[in-house]
C-alpha positions, 0 to 999 in steps of 0.5 A, spaced: 462 503 519 466 496 519 473 500 518 471 504 524 469 498 529 476 495 527 480 501 528 476 502 535 478 495 537 485 495 535 486 502 539 482 498 545 487 492 545 493 497 544 491 501 550 489 495 554 496 492 553 500 499 554 496 499 561 499 492 563 491 489 563 492 483 558 495 477 560 503 476 558 501 470 553 496 475 550 501 481 550 506 476 546 501 475 541 499 482 540 506 484 539 507 479 534 501 482 530 503 489 531 510 488 528 507 485 522 504 491 520 510 495 521 516 495 516 516 496 508 513 493 502 514 492 495 509 495 490 509 493 483 505 491 477 504 493 470 501 498 466 497 495 460 492 498 455 486 495 451 486 487 453 493 486 456 498 490 451 504 492 455 505 500 455 512 502 455 514 509 458 508 510 462 509 514 468 507 511 474 506 515 481 506 513 488 503 519 492 503 518 500 496 520 502 498 523 509 505 527 507 503 528 499 510 526 497 510 523 490 515 518 487 515 516 480 517 510 476 517 509 468 514 503 466 519 498 462 518 495 455 514 489 458 510 495 462 512 493 469 514 498 474 517 497 481 517 501 488 521 498 493 521 500 501 514 503 501 512 504 508 507 499 510 504 504 516 502 509 510 496 509 505 498 511 498 495 513 491 497 509 485 496 511 478 499 511 471 499 516 465 502 517 458 500 521 452 494 525 456 491 518 458 490 516 465 489 510 469 484 509 475 487 511 482 488 505 486 489 505 494 495 501 497 492 501 504 496 501 511 491 495 513 493 491 507 498 486 510 502 484 504 509 485 503 508 484 496 503 489 493 502 487 485 497 491 481 495 492 474 494 499 471 489 500 465 490 506 461 483 509 459 
């Protein structure tokens, strides 16, 4: 319910801005806030098993929830992976697989404003 309220508030502010009903000082702040959510981010992290043993050669998937397009990356010797230029205005599912084992799916949300999204994926 909170998410819906936040989206309605954002839409109302944007409509007021577009209609010119907000003072110019407020519009400048709104544009700066809006610009922070646009652009690209890096999604990176590591694939581990057990306690924190790095997994080499796991396939990490990044799936756009809207377009269903999938990018993949093979984890390095230290279990690390990295996706560059991930659109901040879209939501993504992130998971890893190796030898018929899979991690839990993590969500990279468009509401998360971090330019660097770091996560640990644990194989089950």
